N, CA, C and O atoms as a Tripos MOL2 file, in Angstrom:
@<TRIPOS>MOLECULE
protein
  296   295    74     0     0
PROTEIN
NO_CHARGES

@<TRIPOS>ATOM
      1 N           0.6850   -1.3970   -0.1670 N.3       1 MET1
      2 CA          0.1500   -0.1740    0.0800 C.3       1 MET1
      3 C           0.9040    1.0790   -0.0990 C.2       1 MET1
      4 O           1.9100    1.1560    0.6070 O.2       1 MET1
      5 N           0.6900    1.9560   -0.7790 N.am      2 SER2
      6 CA          1.4450    3.2970   -1.0330 C.3       2 SER2
      7 C           0.3820    4.4960   -0.3180 C.2       2 SER2
      8 O          -0.8360    4.3190   -0.3530 O.2       2 SER2
      9 N           0.8380    5.4140    0.1660 N.am      3 ILE3
     10 CA          0.0900    6.5780    0.7380 C.3       3 ILE3
     11 C           0.6830    7.7650    0.3140 C.2       3 ILE3
     12 O           1.7930    8.0870    0.7390 O.2       3 ILE3
     13 N           0.0070    8.5120   -0.5520 N.am      4 ASP4
     14 CA          0.2090    9.9910   -1.1030 C.3       4 ASP4
     15 C           0.7060   10.6980    0.1780 C.2       4 ASP4
     16 O           0.3380   10.4040    1.3150 O.2       4 ASP4
     17 N           1.6280   11.7100   -0.1640 N.am      5 VAL5
     18 CA          1.9360   11.9310    0.9100 C.3       5 VAL5
     19 C           1.2800   13.8540    1.3030 C.2       5 VAL5
     20 O           1.5060   14.5000    2.3260 O.2       5 VAL5
     21 N           0.6410   14.1990    0.3330 N.am      6 ASP6
     22 CA         -0.3840   15.4310    0.5700 C.3       6 ASP6
     23 C          -1.3410   14.9790    1.4250 C.2       6 ASP6
     24 O          -1.8330   15.6550    2.3290 O.2       6 ASP6
     25 N          -1.7380   13.3620    1.0470 N.am      7 VAL7
     26 CA         -2.6000   12.8870    2.0600 C.3       7 VAL7
     27 C          -1.9810   12.9160    3.6810 C.2       7 VAL7
     28 O          -2.6490   13.4470    4.5690 O.2       7 VAL7
     29 N          -0.9210   12.4220    3.9070 N.am      8 LEU8
     30 CA         -0.2010   12.1160    5.0290 C.3       8 LEU8
     31 C           0.1930   13.3750    5.8030 C.2       8 LEU8
     32 O           0.2930   13.3650    7.0300 O.2       8 LEU8
     33 N           0.4600   14.6900    4.8940 N.am      9 VAL9
     34 CA          0.5240   15.7940    5.7890 C.3       9 VAL9
     35 C          -0.7640   16.4740    6.0640 C.2       9 VAL9
     36 O          -1.0180   17.2180    7.0110 O.2       9 VAL9
     37 N          -1.4540   16.1450    5.1980 N.am     10 GLU10
     38 CA         -2.9720   17.0500    5.6130 C.3      10 GLU10
     39 C          -3.6290   16.0800    6.9630 C.2      10 GLU10
     40 O          -4.1350   16.7480    7.8640 O.2      10 GLU10
     41 N          -3.6370   14.8810    7.0960 N.am     11 ALA11
     42 CA         -3.8920   14.0160    8.4460 C.3      11 ALA11
     43 C          -3.1670   14.3040    9.4620 C.2      11 ALA11
     44 O          -3.7130   14.1600   10.5560 O.2      11 ALA11
     45 N          -1.5040   14.8710    9.4330 N.am     12 TYR12
     46 CA         -0.9060   15.1850   10.6380 C.3      12 TYR12
     47 C          -1.2190   16.1610   11.1030 C.2      12 TYR12
     48 O          -1.2700   16.2020   12.3330 O.2      12 TYR12
     49 N          -1.6290   17.6000   10.1630 N.am     13 THR13
     50 CA         -2.1400   18.7490   10.5610 C.3      13 THR13
     51 C          -3.1830   18.4660   11.0090 C.2      13 THR13
     52 O          -3.2320   18.8490   12.1780 O.2      13 THR13
     53 N          -3.9160   18.0710   10.7530 N.am     14 ILE14
     54 CA         -5.3680   17.9670   11.1370 C.3      14 ILE14
     55 C          -5.3910   17.2070   12.8220 C.2      14 ILE14
     56 O          -6.1480   17.5520   13.7300 O.2      14 ILE14
     57 N          -4.5130   16.2930   12.8780 N.am     15 LEU15
     58 CA         -4.5280   15.4450   14.2530 C.3      15 LEU15
     59 C          -3.6720   16.4200   15.0920 C.2      15 LEU15
     60 O          -4.2730   17.0160   15.9860 O.2      15 LEU15
     61 N          -2.1020   16.7140   14.9040 N.am     16 LYS16
     62 CA         -1.7990   17.2890   15.8080 C.3      16 LYS16
     63 C          -2.4330   18.6780   16.5200 C.2      16 LYS16
     64 O          -1.7270   19.4680   17.1460 O.2      16 LYS16
     65 N          -3.4760   18.7980   16.3750 N.am     17 GLN17
     66 CA         -4.0900   19.9870   16.9460 C.3      17 GLN17
     67 C          -4.7520   19.2430   18.0420 C.2      17 GLN17
     68 O          -4.8410   20.0120   18.9990 O.2      17 GLN17
     69 N          -5.2750   18.0380   18.3340 N.am     18 TYR18
     70 CA         -5.8540   17.4290   19.1260 C.3      18 TYR18
     71 C          -4.8040   17.0870   20.2710 C.2      18 TYR18
     72 O          -5.1840   17.0370   21.4400 O.2      18 TYR18
     73 N          -3.3340   16.8250   19.8860 N.am     19 ILE19
     74 CA         -2.2720   16.8070   20.9560 C.3      19 ILE19
     75 C          -1.7750   17.5800   21.6660 C.2      19 ILE19
     76 O          -1.3420   18.6430   21.2220 O.2      19 ILE19
     77 N          -1.7120   17.2970   22.7920 N.am     20 PRO20
     78 CA         -1.3020   18.7830   23.6950 C.3      20 PRO20
     79 C           0.1980   19.3700   23.3500 C.2      20 PRO20
     80 O           0.9160   18.3960   23.1240 O.2      20 PRO20
     81 N           0.8350   20.4230   23.2420 N.am     21 ALA21
     82 CA          1.9080   20.7830   22.6120 C.3      21 ALA21
     83 C           3.0030   20.5150   23.2580 C.2      21 ALA21
     84 O           4.0060   20.8950   22.6540 O.2      21 ALA21
     85 N           3.2480   19.8640   24.5330 N.am     22 LYS22
     86 CA          4.0740   19.5420   25.2430 C.3      22 LYS22
     87 C           4.3640   17.4630   24.4850 C.2      22 LYS22
     88 O           5.4040   16.8190   24.6230 O.2      22 LYS22
     89 N           3.5110   17.1390   24.0150 N.am     23 GLU23
     90 CA          3.6780   15.6260   23.4500 C.3      23 GLU23
     91 C           3.7050   16.0050   21.8970 C.2      23 GLU23
     92 O           3.7890   14.9320   21.3000 O.2      23 GLU23
     93 N           3.6760   16.8510   21.1620 N.am     24 ARG24
     94 CA          3.7670   16.7810   19.6520 C.3      24 ARG24
     95 C           5.2280   16.2330   19.1420 C.2      24 ARG24
     96 O           5.3610   15.4940   18.1660 O.2      24 ARG24
     97 N           6.1950   16.6660   19.8800 N.am     25 GLN25
     98 CA          7.4330   16.3890   19.3480 C.3      25 GLN25
     99 C           7.1920   14.7120   19.3640 C.2      25 GLN25
    100 O           7.1100   14.0620   18.3210 O.2      25 GLN25
    101 N           7.1180   14.2690   20.3690 N.am     26 GLU26
    102 CA          7.2530   12.6660   20.9540 C.3      26 GLU26
    103 C           6.3900   12.0390   19.7070 C.2      26 GLU26
    104 O           6.8990   11.1860   18.9810 O.2      26 GLU26
    105 N           4.7550   12.6210   19.4590 N.am     27 ALA27
    106 CA          3.9630   12.0970   18.4410 C.3      27 ALA27
    107 C           4.9160   12.0950   16.9110 C.2      27 ALA27
    108 O           5.0610   11.1050   16.1940 O.2      27 ALA27
    109 N           5.4250   13.3090   16.6850 N.am     28 ALA28
    110 CA          5.7300   13.4930   15.2760 C.3      28 ALA28
    111 C           7.4160   12.6510   15.4920 C.2      28 ALA28
    112 O           8.0650   12.3650   14.4860 O.2      28 ALA28
    113 N           7.7760   12.4390   16.4400 N.am     29 ASP29
    114 CA          8.9150   10.9850   16.5300 C.3      29 ASP29
    115 C           8.3850    9.9050   16.2170 C.2      29 ASP29
    116 O           8.9920    9.1670   15.4420 O.2      29 ASP29
    117 N           7.4860    9.6360   16.5840 N.am     30 ASN30
    118 CA          6.8340    8.2940   16.5200 C.3      30 ASN30
    119 C           6.3680    7.9560   15.1220 C.2      30 ASN30
    120 O           6.5260    6.9330   14.4550 O.2      30 ASN30
    121 N           5.7600    9.0770   14.8630 N.am     31 LEU31
    122 CA          5.5020    8.8920   13.3990 C.3      31 LEU31
    123 C           6.2470    8.8820   12.4510 C.2      31 LEU31
    124 O           5.9000    8.2600   11.4470 O.2      31 LEU31
    125 N           7.7450    9.7070   12.4930 N.am     32 ALA32
    126 CA          8.5590    9.7140   11.4360 C.3      32 ALA32
    127 C           9.3510    8.6080   11.5770 C.2      32 ALA32
    128 O          10.0120    8.3550   10.5700 O.2      32 ALA32
    129 N           9.5620    7.5290   12.9270 N.am     33 GLY33
    130 CA          9.7130    6.1330   13.1240 C.3      33 GLY33
    131 C           9.1630    4.9810   12.3430 C.2      33 GLY33
    132 O           9.8980    4.0670   11.9680 O.2      33 GLY33
    133 N           7.9680    5.0110   12.1110 N.am     34 MET34
    134 CA          7.3140    4.5210   11.2580 C.3      34 MET34
    135 C           7.3320    4.6010    9.5750 C.2      34 MET34
    136 O           7.3660    3.7240    8.7110 O.2      34 MET34
    137 N           7.2980    5.8520    9.5290 N.am     35 LEU35
    138 CA          7.4310    6.5840    7.9340 C.3      35 LEU35
    139 C           8.7850    6.3920    7.2100 C.2      35 LEU35
    140 O           9.1400    6.3300    6.0330 O.2      35 LEU35
    141 N           9.4260    6.3200    8.4930 N.am     36 ASN36
    142 CA         10.9660    6.0630    7.6810 C.3      36 ASN36
    143 C          11.1670    5.0850    6.6190 C.2      36 ASN36
    144 O          11.8190    5.2500    5.5880 O.2      36 ASN36
    145 N          10.3650    3.7790    7.0900 N.am     37 ASP37
    146 CA         10.5770    2.4430    5.9290 C.3      37 ASP37
    147 C           9.3480    2.2760    4.9320 C.2      37 ASP37
    148 O           9.2640    1.4100    4.0620 O.2      37 ASP37
    149 N           8.1770    3.5060    5.2870 N.am     38 ALA38
    150 CA          7.2170    3.2970    4.3800 C.3      38 ALA38
    151 C           6.9620    4.0960    3.0070 C.2      38 ALA38
    152 O           6.1910    3.8540    2.0790 O.2      38 ALA38
    153 N           7.9380    5.1940    3.2210 N.am     39 ILE39
    154 CA          7.5270    6.1750    2.1890 C.3      39 ILE39
    155 C           9.1090    6.1960    1.5910 C.2      39 ILE39
    156 O           9.9250    5.4490    2.1310 O.2      39 ILE39
    157 N           9.5030    6.9980    0.5500 N.am     40 SER40
    158 CA         10.2090    7.4050    0.1260 C.3      40 SER40
    159 C          11.2700    8.4300    0.7750 C.2      40 SER40
    160 O          10.8980    9.0180    1.7910 O.2      40 SER40
    161 N          12.6320    8.7070    0.2450 N.am     41 GLU41
    162 CA         13.3490    9.2870    1.1290 C.3      41 GLU41
    163 C          13.1890   10.8030    0.4990 C.2      41 GLU41
    164 O          13.9390   11.6570    0.9710 O.2      41 GLU41
    165 N          12.2370   11.2090   -0.5660 N.am     42 LYS42
    166 CA         12.0310   12.3960   -1.1680 C.3      42 LYS42
    167 C          10.4690   12.7310   -0.3000 C.2      42 LYS42
    168 O           9.9970   13.8450   -0.0740 O.2      42 LYS42
    169 N          10.0240   11.7010   -0.0110 N.am     43 GLU43
    170 CA          8.4400   12.2230    0.5400 C.3      43 GLU43
    171 C           8.6840   12.2860    1.7620 C.2      43 GLU43
    172 O           8.1890   13.2810    2.2920 O.2      43 GLU43
    173 N           9.5200   11.3060    2.7480 N.am     44 PHE44
    174 CA          9.9150   11.5660    3.9690 C.3      44 PHE44
    175 C          10.3970   13.1930    4.6170 C.2      44 PHE44
    176 O          10.0580   13.6960    5.6890 O.2      44 PHE44
    177 N          11.4570   13.8630    3.3450 N.am     45 LYS45
    178 CA         11.7430   15.1070    3.6950 C.3      45 LYS45
    179 C          10.5190   15.8720    3.7030 C.2      45 LYS45
    180 O          10.2430   16.5210    4.7120 O.2      45 LYS45
    181 N           9.5180   15.8780    2.3970 N.am     46 GLU46
    182 CA          8.3870   16.6520    2.3510 C.3      46 GLU46
    183 C           7.9040   16.7570    3.3480 C.2      46 GLU46
    184 O           7.6520   17.8790    3.7890 O.2      46 GLU46
    185 N           7.5700   15.4720    4.1340 N.am     47 PHE47
    186 CA          6.9170   15.1200    5.2170 C.3      47 PHE47
    187 C           7.5320   16.1500    6.3900 C.2      47 PHE47
    188 O           6.7180   16.4270    7.2700 O.2      47 PHE47
    189 N           8.8910   16.7670    6.5200 N.am     48 GLY48
    190 CA          9.5340   17.0360    7.3680 C.3      48 GLY48
    191 C           9.6790   18.4870    7.3760 C.2      48 GLY48
    192 O          10.2250   19.1500    8.2580 O.2      48 GLY48
    193 N           9.0730   18.9630    6.1810 N.am     49 MET49
    194 CA          9.0710   20.2830    6.2950 C.3      49 MET49
    195 C           7.3560   20.7400    6.7220 C.2      49 MET49
    196 O           7.0140   21.8550    6.3280 O.2      49 MET49
    197 N           6.6050   20.1460    7.2810 N.am     50 VAL50
    198 CA          5.5530   20.3200    7.5220 C.3      50 VAL50
    199 C           5.7930   21.5940    8.8150 C.2      50 VAL50
    200 O           5.3850   22.7560    8.8230 O.2      50 VAL50
    201 N           6.4740   20.9690    9.6740 N.am     51 ASP51
    202 CA          6.5300   22.1200   10.9510 C.3      51 ASP51
    203 C           7.9090   21.7880   11.4910 C.2      51 ASP51
    204 O           8.6880   20.9310   11.0740 O.2      51 ASP51
    205 N           8.0510   22.6040   12.4640 N.am     52 ASN52
    206 CA          9.4580   22.1740   13.2160 C.3      52 ASN52
    207 C           9.3360   20.4410   14.0760 C.2      52 ASN52
    208 O          10.2020   19.5760   14.2010 O.2      52 ASN52
    209 N           8.3310   20.4620   14.3970 N.am     53 TYR53
    210 CA          8.0770   18.8600   15.0800 C.3      53 TYR53
    211 C           8.5550   18.1180   14.3390 C.2      53 TYR53
    212 O           9.5520   17.5020   14.7160 O.2      53 TYR53
    213 N           8.0790   17.9200   13.1390 N.am     54 ALA54
    214 CA          8.4430   16.9940   11.7460 C.3      54 ALA54
    215 C           9.5440   17.5450   11.3270 C.2      54 ALA54
    216 O          10.2430   16.6510   10.8500 O.2      54 ALA54
    217 N          10.0910   18.6180   11.2560 N.am     55 HIS55
    218 CA         11.4480   18.3720   10.8190 C.3      55 HIS55
    219 C          12.4650   17.9250   11.4030 C.2      55 HIS55
    220 O          13.4120   17.4210   10.7990 O.2      55 HIS55
    221 N          12.3690   18.1080   13.1480 N.am     56 ARG56
    222 CA         13.2610   17.6390   14.1690 C.3      56 ARG56
    223 C          13.2700   15.9360   13.9970 C.2      56 ARG56
    224 O          14.2510   15.1930   14.0190 O.2      56 ARG56
    225 N          11.7010   15.5530   13.8020 N.am     57 ALA57
    226 CA         11.7000   13.9270   13.7720 C.3      57 ALA57
    227 C          12.4110   13.3450   12.6420 C.2      57 ALA57
    228 O          13.1010   12.3420   12.8220 O.2      57 ALA57
    229 N          12.2980   13.9160   11.4270 N.am     58 VAL58
    230 CA         12.9380   13.2190   10.1480 C.3      58 VAL58
    231 C          14.2050   13.7510   10.1600 C.2      58 VAL58
    232 O          14.8980   13.5030    9.1730 O.2      58 VAL58
    233 N          14.6120   14.3310   10.9190 N.am     59 GLY59
    234 CA         16.0910   14.9330   10.9900 C.3      59 GLY59
    235 C          16.9830   13.6800   11.8230 C.2      59 GLY59
    236 O          18.0340   13.2860   11.3170 O.2      59 GLY59
    237 N          16.5240   13.1300   13.0380 N.am     60 GLN60
    238 CA         16.9190   11.8620   12.9980 C.3      60 GLN60
    239 C          17.3060   10.6160   12.6540 C.2      60 GLN60
    240 O          17.9210    9.6510   13.1080 O.2      60 GLN60
    241 N          16.5380   11.1010   11.3700 N.am     61 TYR61
    242 CA         17.0010    9.5820   10.4090 C.3      61 TYR61
    243 C          17.8040   10.2720    8.9420 C.2      61 TYR61
    244 O          17.6790    9.7510    7.8340 O.2      61 TYR61
    245 N          18.4080   11.1910    9.1310 N.am     62 MET62
    246 CA         18.6750   11.8990    7.7210 C.3      62 MET62
    247 C          19.9690   11.9970    8.2600 C.2      62 MET62
    248 O          20.3450   11.7740    9.4110 O.2      62 MET62
    249 N          20.8500   12.5050    6.8750 N.am     63 ASP63
    250 CA         22.3020   12.7810    7.0290 C.3      63 ASP63
    251 C          22.2660   14.0720    7.7510 C.2      63 ASP63
    252 O          21.1710   14.6070    7.9260 O.2      63 ASP63
    253 N          23.1750   14.5390    8.1180 N.am     64 GLU64
    254 CA         23.5520   15.8270    9.1470 C.3      64 GLU64
    255 C          23.4430   17.2500    8.0000 C.2      64 GLU64
    256 O          23.4540   18.3890    8.4660 O.2      64 GLU64
    257 N          23.3470   17.0270    6.6080 N.am     65 ASP65
    258 CA         23.1550   18.2140    5.7440 C.3      65 ASP65
    259 C          21.4970   18.1450    5.5370 C.2      65 ASP65
    260 O          21.0240   19.0780    4.8880 O.2      65 ASP65
    261 N          20.7410   17.3140    5.9380 N.am     66 TYR66
    262 CA         19.3050   17.5570    6.0530 C.3      66 TYR66
    263 C          18.8180   18.8470    7.2280 C.2      66 TYR66
    264 O          17.7530   19.4630    7.1820 O.2      66 TYR66
    265 N          19.6430   18.9860    7.9930 N.am     67 GLN67
    266 CA         19.0520   20.0520    8.7710 C.3      67 GLN67
    267 C          18.9530   21.6110    8.5940 C.2      67 GLN67
    268 O          18.5650   22.4510    9.4050 O.2      67 GLN67
    269 N          19.4850   21.7880    7.1020 N.am     68 ASP68
    270 CA         19.6730   22.9120    6.5140 C.3      68 ASP68
    271 C          18.8190   22.7550    5.0190 C.2      68 ASP68
    272 O          18.8640   23.4990    4.0390 O.2      68 ASP68
    273 N          18.0860   21.5860    5.2200 N.am     69 TYR69
    274 CA         17.3130   21.5050    3.9270 C.3      69 TYR69
    275 C          15.9140   22.0510    3.9280 C.2      69 TYR69
    276 O          15.0350   21.5450    4.6250 O.2      69 TYR69
    277 N          15.6810   23.2240    3.0380 N.am     70 GLY70
    278 CA         14.6660   23.6900    2.6550 C.3      70 GLY70
    279 C          14.0910   24.3390    4.0260 C.2      70 GLY70
    280 O          14.5510   24.0140    5.1200 O.2      70 GLY70
    281 N          13.1960   25.1460    3.8950 N.am     71 ASP71
    282 CA         12.2740   25.6220    5.0810 C.3      71 ASP71
    283 C          11.0560   25.1410    5.3030 C.2      71 ASP71
    284 O          10.3600   24.6760    4.4000 O.2      71 ASP71
    285 N          10.5700   25.2360    6.9580 N.am     72 TYR72
    286 CA          9.3070   24.4630    6.8740 C.3      72 TYR72
    287 C           8.5740   25.7360    7.3050 C.2      72 TYR72
    288 O           8.8890   26.9260    7.2910 O.2      72 TYR72
    289 N           7.4510   25.0430    7.7050 N.am     73 GLU73
    290 CA          6.2810   26.1970    8.0690 C.3      73 GLU73
    291 C           6.3510   26.1560    9.4100 C.2      73 GLU73
    292 O           6.6150   25.1280   10.0330 O.2      73 GLU73
    293 N           6.0910   27.4010    9.9920 N.am     74 GLU74
    294 CA          5.9290   27.3610   11.7420 C.3      74 GLU74
    295 C           4.4640   26.8670   12.0040 C.2      74 GLU74
    296 O           4.0530   26.7370   13.1570 O.2      74 GLU74
@<TRIPOS>BOND
     1     1     2 1
     2     2     3 1
     3     3     4 2
     4     3     5 am
     5     5     6 1
     6     6     7 1
     7     7     8 2
     8     7     9 am
     9     9    10 1
    10    10    11 1
    11    11    12 2
    12    11    13 am
    13    13    14 1
    14    14    15 1
    15    15    16 2
    16    15    17 am
    17    17    18 1
    18    18    19 1
    19    19    20 2
    20    19    21 am
    21    21    22 1
    22    22    23 1
    23    23    24 2
    24    23    25 am
    25    25    26 1
    26    26    27 1
    27    27    28 2
    28    27    29 am
    29    29    30 1
    30    30    31 1
    31    31    32 2
    32    31    33 am
    33    33    34 1
    34    34    35 1
    35    35    36 2
    36    35    37 am
    37    37    38 1
    38    38    39 1
    39    39    40 2
    40    39    41 am
    41    41    42 1
    42    42    43 1
    43    43    44 2
    44    43    45 am
    45    45    46 1
    46    46    47 1
    47    47    48 2
    48    47    49 am
    49    49    50 1
    50    50    51 1
    51    51    52 2
    52    51    53 am
    53    53    54 1
    54    54    55 1
    55    55    56 2
    56    55    57 am
    57    57    58 1
    58    58    59 1
    59    59    60 2
    60    59    61 am
    61    61    62 1
    62    62    63 1
    63    63    64 2
    64    63    65 am
    65    65    66 1
    66    66    67 1
    67    67    68 2
    68    67    69 am
    69    69    70 1
    70    70    71 1
    71    71    72 2
    72    71    73 am
    73    73    74 1
    74    74    75 1
    75    75    76 2
    76    75    77 am
    77    77    78 1
    78    78    79 1
    79    79    80 2
    80    79    81 am
    81    81    82 1
    82    82    83 1
    83    83    84 2
    84    83    85 am
    85    85    86 1
    86    86    87 1
    87    87    88 2
    88    87    89 am
    89    89    90 1
    90    90    91 1
    91    91    92 2
    92    91    93 am
    93    93    94 1
    94    94    95 1
    95    95    96 2
    96    95    97 am
    97    97    98 1
    98    98    99 1
    99    99   100 2
   100    99   101 am
   101   101   102 1
   102   102   103 1
   103   103   104 2
   104   103   105 am
   105   105   106 1
   106   106   107 1
   107   107   108 2
   108   107   109 am
   109   109   110 1
   110   110   111 1
   111   111   112 2
   112   111   113 am
   113   113   114 1
   114   114   115 1
   115   115   116 2
   116   115   117 am
   117   117   118 1
   118   118   119 1
   119   119   120 2
   120   119   121 am
   121   121   122 1
   122   122   123 1
   123   123   124 2
   124   123   125 am
   125   125   126 1
   126   126   127 1
   127   127   128 2
   128   127   129 am
   129   129   130 1
   130   130   131 1
   131   131   132 2
   132   131   133 am
   133   133   134 1
   134   134   135 1
   135   135   136 2
   136   135   137 am
   137   137   138 1
   138   138   139 1
   139   139   140 2
   140   139   141 am
   141   141   142 1
   142   142   143 1
   143   143   144 2
   144   143   145 am
   145   145   146 1
   146   146   147 1
   147   147   148 2
   148   147   149 am
   149   149   150 1
   150   150   151 1
   151   151   152 2
   152   151   153 am
   153   153   154 1
   154   154   155 1
   155   155   156 2
   156   155   157 am
   157   157   158 1
   158   158   159 1
   159   159   160 2
   160   159   161 am
   161   161   162 1
   162   162   163 1
   163   163   164 2
   164   163   165 am
   165   165   166 1
   166   166   167 1
   167   167   168 2
   168   167   169 am
   169   169   170 1
   170   170   171 1
   171   171   172 2
   172   171   173 am
   173   173   174 1
   174   174   175 1
   175   175   176 2
   176   175   177 am
   177   177   178 1
   178   178   179 1
   179   179   180 2
   180   179   181 am
   181   181   182 1
   182   182   183 1
   183   183   184 2
   184   183   185 am
   185   185   186 1
   186   186   187 1
   187   187   188 2
   188   187   189 am
   189   189   190 1
   190   190   191 1
   191   191   192 2
   192   191   193 am
   193   193   194 1
   194   194   195 1
   195   195   196 2
   196   195   197 am
   197   197   198 1
   198   198   199 1
   199   199   200 2
   200   199   201 am
   201   201   202 1
   202   202   203 1
   203   203   204 2
   204   203   205 am
   205   205   206 1
   206   206   207 1
   207   207   208 2
   208   207   209 am
   209   209   210 1
   210   210   211 1
   211   211   212 2
   212   211   213 am
   213   213   214 1
   214   214   215 1
   215   215   216 2
   216   215   217 am
   217   217   218 1
   218   218   219 1
   219   219   220 2
   220   219   221 am
   221   221   222 1
   222   222   223 1
   223   223   224 2
   224   223   225 am
   225   225   226 1
   226   226   227 1
   227   227   228 2
   228   227   229 am
   229   229   230 1
   230   230   231 1
   231   231   232 2
   232   231   233 am
   233   233   234 1
   234   234   235 1
   235   235   236 2
   236   235   237 am
   237   237   238 1
   238   238   239 1
   239   239   240 2
   240   239   241 am
   241   241   242 1
   242   242   243 1
   243   243   244 2
   244   243   245 am
   245   245   246 1
   246   246   247 1
   247   247   248 2
   248   247   249 am
   249   249   250 1
   250   250   251 1
   251   251   252 2
   252   251   253 am
   253   253   254 1
   254   254   255 1
   255   255   256 2
   256   255   257 am
   257   257   258 1
   258   258   259 1
   259   259   260 2
   260   259   261 am
   261   261   262 1
   262   262   263 1
   263   263   264 2
   264   263   265 am
   265   265   266 1
   266   266   267 1
   267   267   268 2
   268   267   269 am
   269   269   270 1
   270   270   271 1
   271   271   272 2
   272   271   273 am
   273   273   274 1
   274   274   275 1
   275   275   276 2
   276   275   277 am
   277   277   278 1
   278   278   279 1
   279   279   280 2
   280   279   281 am
   281   281   282 1
   282   282   283 1
   283   283   284 2
   284   283   285 am
   285   285   286 1
   286   286   287 1
   287   287   288 2
   288   287   289 am
   289   289   290 1
   290   290   291 1
   291   291   292 2
   292   291   293 am
   293   293   294 1
   294   294   295 1
   295   295   296 2
@<TRIPOS>SUBSTRUCTURE
     1 MET1         2 RESIDUE 1 A MET
     2 SER2         6 RESIDUE 1 A SER
     3 ILE3        10 RESIDUE 1 A ILE
     4 ASP4        14 RESIDUE 1 A ASP
     5 VAL5        18 RESIDUE 1 A VAL
     6 ASP6        22 RESIDUE 1 A ASP
     7 VAL7        26 RESIDUE 1 A VAL
     8 LEU8        30 RESIDUE 1 A LEU
     9 VAL9        34 RESIDUE 1 A VAL
    10 GLU10       38 RESIDUE 1 A GLU
    11 ALA11       42 RESIDUE 1 A ALA
    12 TYR12       46 RESIDUE 1 A TYR
    13 THR13       50 RESIDUE 1 A THR
    14 ILE14       54 RESIDUE 1 A ILE
    15 LEU15       58 RESIDUE 1 A LEU
    16 LYS16       62 RESIDUE 1 A LYS
    17 GLN17       66 RESIDUE 1 A GLN
    18 TYR18       70 RESIDUE 1 A TYR
    19 ILE19       74 RESIDUE 1 A ILE
    20 PRO20       78 RESIDUE 1 A PRO
    21 ALA21       82 RESIDUE 1 A ALA
    22 LYS22       86 RESIDUE 1 A LYS
    23 GLU23       90 RESIDUE 1 A GLU
    24 ARG24       94 RESIDUE 1 A ARG
    25 GLN25       98 RESIDUE 1 A GLN
    26 GLU26      102 RESIDUE 1 A GLU
    27 ALA27      106 RESIDUE 1 A ALA
    28 ALA28      110 RESIDUE 1 A ALA
    29 ASP29      114 RESIDUE 1 A ASP
    30 ASN30      118 RESIDUE 1 A ASN
    31 LEU31      122 RESIDUE 1 A LEU
    32 ALA32      126 RESIDUE 1 A ALA
    33 GLY33      130 RESIDUE 1 A GLY
    34 MET34      134 RESIDUE 1 A MET
    35 LEU35      138 RESIDUE 1 A LEU
    36 ASN36      142 RESIDUE 1 A ASN
    37 ASP37      146 RESIDUE 1 A ASP
    38 ALA38      150 RESIDUE 1 A ALA
    39 ILE39      154 RESIDUE 1 A ILE
    40 SER40      158 RESIDUE 1 A SER
    41 GLU41      162 RESIDUE 1 A GLU
    42 LYS42      166 RESIDUE 1 A LYS
    43 GLU43      170 RESIDUE 1 A GLU
    44 PHE44      174 RESIDUE 1 A PHE
    45 LYS45      178 RESIDUE 1 A LYS
    46 GLU46      182 RESIDUE 1 A GLU
    47 PHE47      186 RESIDUE 1 A PHE
    48 GLY48      190 RESIDUE 1 A GLY
    49 MET49      194 RESIDUE 1 A MET
    50 VAL50      198 RESIDUE 1 A VAL
    51 ASP51      202 RESIDUE 1 A ASP
    52 ASN52      206 RESIDUE 1 A ASN
    53 TYR53      210 RESIDUE 1 A TYR
    54 ALA54      214 RESIDUE 1 A ALA
    55 HIS55      218 RESIDUE 1 A HIS
    56 ARG56      222 RESIDUE 1 A ARG
    57 ALA57      226 RESIDUE 1 A ALA
    58 VAL58      230 RESIDUE 1 A VAL
    59 GLY59      234 RESIDUE 1 A GLY
    60 GLN60      238 RESIDUE 1 A GLN
    61 TYR61      242 RESIDUE 1 A TYR
    62 MET62      246 RESIDUE 1 A MET
    63 ASP63      250 RESIDUE 1 A ASP
    64 GLU64      254 RESIDUE 1 A GLU
    65 ASP65      258 RESIDUE 1 A ASP
    66 TYR66      262 RESIDUE 1 A TYR
    67 GLN67      266 RESIDUE 1 A GLN
    68 ASP68      270 RESIDUE 1 A ASP
    69 TYR69      274 RESIDUE 1 A TYR
    70 GLY70      278 RESIDUE 1 A GLY
    71 ASP71      282 RESIDUE 1 A ASP
    72 TYR72      286 RESIDUE 1 A TYR
    73 GLU73      290 RESIDUE 1 A GLU
    74 GLU74      294 RESIDUE 1 A GLU
């Protein structure tokens, strides 16, 4: 099964509003851990551009150059 990254980003954006702010990084970390093997590297990087939480979570799985990869939404 393949998932469209746009659908994934939309779902993440909707659901994160129901997660208390202090738990959002852990939620993003867990989601990134699952997505790391489920989607392509390009899609994974695209997911990491959604917000600060996703960017940090994806950064744990990417090389050091990733931290300077593009701009993410606030």
